[in-house]
N, C-alpha and C positions, 0 to 999 in steps of 0.2 A: 432280721434281714440276712439273707444268704446271697452268695454270688449269683446263684441261679435266679432268685427272685429279683435281684437288682437288674439283671439282663432283661427279664420279662417286662419289668416296669419301664425301663429305658427304651425297649422296642416300641413302645407307644409314646412315651414322653418326648422322644427325639423329634416328633412331628410338630412340636411347639414352634411358634414363629420367633424369628430373631431379625434384627436389623440387617439388611442386605443378605439375609440367610447365611450369616457367617458362622452361626452355631458356636458361640464362645463358651458354653458351659461344659464343665467336666465334673465327674463324680468319682469319689474315692470311698470305698467301703472300709470302715474301721474295724479293728478286731472285736470291739464291743457291739457291733451291729449297727452303729450309727453311720450316717453318710455325710461326708463333707462335700459341699458344693464349691467348686473351684472355677477360677477365671483362666481362660487360655490366652495369655498375653499376646501371642502371635496372631490372634484374631481380633485385635483392636483396630478400630478405624481412626487413625491418628488425625485425619483431616475432617472427616464427616462427623466424628464424635470425640472431639478433643478432651472433653471433661469426663467421658466415660458414662454419661447419663444413659445413653441408649444401650450400652453394654449391660448396665445394671437392670434396665427394663427387660432386656432379653433374658437375663438370669431369672428375673421374677417370673416371666412367662414360662420358662423351662421348669422352674420349681412348681408352678401351678399345674403344669402338665404332669409332672411327677406325682403330685398329690392326687390328681384326678385318677391317674392310672393305678395308684396304690389303693384308692377307695374301692375299686372294682374287686380287689383281692382282700377286702375286709380290713384295710389298715387306715388309721388316721395318722397324718403327718404333722409333727410339731417342729417349729423352727427355734433355734437358739443361736446366739452369737458364737463365732468361732475365730480363733486367732489364725491369721494368714489364710482365711477362706471367706467366701461370700456369705455363707451361713452353714449351719449344721442341721441335719434332719434326723429326727427320732421317730420311729414308727411304733404304734401301739394298736392292738386289735380292737375291733368293735365298730368299724365304719360301715355305712351303707354306700352303695355305689352312687357316685356323683351322676346326676341326670345328664351332664354334658359329656360323659365318658365316651359314648358311642361316636362322638364327632371329632375326637382327637385326631384320628387318622384320616378322616374324610374331608376335613376343612382344607380349603385350597385358596391361594391367591389367584384371582382371575382378573387379568388386565385387558381382556378383550371387550368388545361391545356387548351390550345387553339387549334382550328382546324388547321391542317397543310395546308398550301397553300392558306389560305383565309385571306381577310382583305386588299388587295392591294388597291382596289377602295376606301375603307373607309379611309385608311391612306392618300391617295391623297386629299380627302376632308378635313381631319383634318389639313394637312399641309397648305392648302389654307385658312383655317378659323381661326386658332389659332397660333398667333405669339409668344405665351409664352412658346412653347414647342420646344425642339431640338430633332429631331428624329434620332435614331440609328437603321437602318433597314438592315445592312449587317450582315451575319451570324457570321463573326469573331468578330465584335463589340459586338453583343448580347452575344456570348459565353464568351468574356472577361469580360463583366459586370456581367454575371451569376457567374463567378468564384469570382469576387470581392465581390459580394453579399454574397456568402457562407463564404468567409474568414472573412468579417466584421461581419456577423451574429454570427459566432462561437466566435469571440472576445467578442462580446456583451453578448452572453449567458453565457460566463464564469464568468461574474459578478453576484455573487449570489444575491445581493440585487435587481438587475434588474430582475432576474428570479422570485423572490418572488413577486415583484410588478406586473409583467406581469401575473403570475398565479392568482393573486387576481382579475384580470379583464378577465380571461378566463372562459368561461362557457362551460364545457366539456360534460355536460349531459343535455338533455331536461328537466330533473327534477330540474335543478338549478333554483332558484326563479327568477333570472334575465336573463334567457335564451333569452327571446324576448324583453328585455328592454334596455340593454346597454352592453358594453364590446364586447368581441370577442367570439362568440359561435362556436362550432365545425362545424356547417354548413357553417358559414361565412368563416372559415379557411379551408374549403374543406377537413375536417377530417372525416373518417368513424368512427363509434362507437368504433371499436377496436383501431384505430389510436388515437382517443381522450383519451381513457383510457391509452394507452401507453405514450402519451405526458404528461399526468398528473403525471405519475410515473417517467418518465425519467427526468423531469425538477426539481424534488425535490432536495433540498440540500442533499449532500452525494451521492445520486444515480447518478446525472449528473457528478460529479467529477470522480466517478469510471468509468462510460462510457467514459468519456473524456480520462482517462489514457489508456483505452483499444482501443482508436481510433474510438469509435463508436458514439461520440457526433456530429461529423461533418455530418454524414449521417442523423442524426435526425433533426438538425437545418437547413441543406442545402435544397435548392430548385432549383438547377441548371437545372434539367430536365424541370421543369415547365417554368422557365425563358426562356430557349432555344426554347420552343414551341411558344413563342410570335411572332407575325408578325413584331413587332418593339418594341423598348423601347423609351420612351419619357422623356427627362430630363427637369425637371422644375427648373429653377434657379431664383435667385433674386439678386439685387444689394446688396452689403455687408452692406450698410447703410439703406436699406429699412426697415421700421418698420414692425415687425412680423404681426401685425394686417392687414396691407395692403397686405402683402404676402399671408395671409390666404384668403383674398377676391379674389385675382387673382388665387390662387390655386383652389378654388372652381369653378370659372368660367372655368378654363382650363379643369377641370374634367368633367364639364357639356358639354364642347365642344367635348370632347372625346365621351360622350354618344350621342350627337347630330350627330356625324359622323357615328354612328352605331357600335361602338366598346365598349368592356368592358375593365376594367383596374384594376390593383392592385398596390398600391404604395409600393416601397421598401425603407422605410424611413431610414434604417440603412446606405444607400449609401450617405445620406446627413449628418447623425450624426457622422459617422466615418471619421475623417479627412483624413486618408490615402486613403480610398476608394473614398471619395469625390474628392480629387485632381486628382485621376486617371480617374474617370468618367468625370470630367471637361476636361481633355486632350482628351479623346476619342470622346466626343460630341462637342468639340470646344466651350465650355462655355467662354464668353468674360472675359478678365481681369477685376477685380473689382467686379465680380459676384460670388456667391456661389451656390453650388448645394443644393437645398432644398430637393428634392426627385426624384426618378426615377419611372415612371409608366411602367409596362409591359402591352402591348396592344395586342388585338386580338379578334377573334370571339370565344366565349366560346364553349367548347366541351361538357359542362354539363349545368344543370339548374342554373339560378342565385339565390342566397340565398334570403330569406325574410329578410328585414331590421329589426334590433333590435333597438327600439326607445322608449324613455320614453313618457308617455302620456302628452298631452298638459298641463293639470292642474298642473303637477309637475314641469313644466318649468316656471310657473308664480309665481313670488315672491310676498309675501303679502306687 
């Protein structure tokens, strides 16, 4: 590993998904050519992720992206424990390019509506290639999960600290200095300029509570219509005792499989975080005993353009 090769790999691996797009993973090249994977503590979600489970999953996704990008350059990546680091990476020659490599930079989160009646062939491909996803493709099942998502979202948004933390990662105007760097910008959330302004006001402490008492908070946080437009929902589950880091690696690969099948997706993470919703989703999708729902993707052929990704530049991801 050289500094130049590290930058080349990170130029692709940086497109790996992370919770709220906070991009918490940092990389340090050691004199012996090994790479330390580090956590950026200033990018922790103290409210939304108090145990650090989502951060570890994000690190796992980033490392999987690194390994995929390294494979294109002929390297296999081995992991080993490291003191004061998430993990340590050692590269050795002899790898073949990972078949998912070409989708690292083209995968997108698409939160808009999907084209009606399209995606059946792509879903068949996905079902045949990705065993980590349980598909819900009947209208009643999709509608039931859409209702669960709205109920769980409203429960979560009623937590004022959660809203404040989320707002700190929302980029509601192109004038925001981090619009194209990190977090959730209005384009990525499929919000028009007017909707973005409205969201910034409606989620404020005091305002949201008034709207909630008037029965108007649910329509603001809900997205049932968009969920029902999906060709299918894909439930991603994990064994209850699976380390979050490994879950993140599988989560990233499953999302790349969705892209390879020709579909776009958006994760509905609240369906894994809310215990009541997760239990009902598990029942609907037939999640095996001993496994937990991590998230649910809504899948389909996008009816609008895919957003440009917001990512930090490579140099900011390399720790001194």
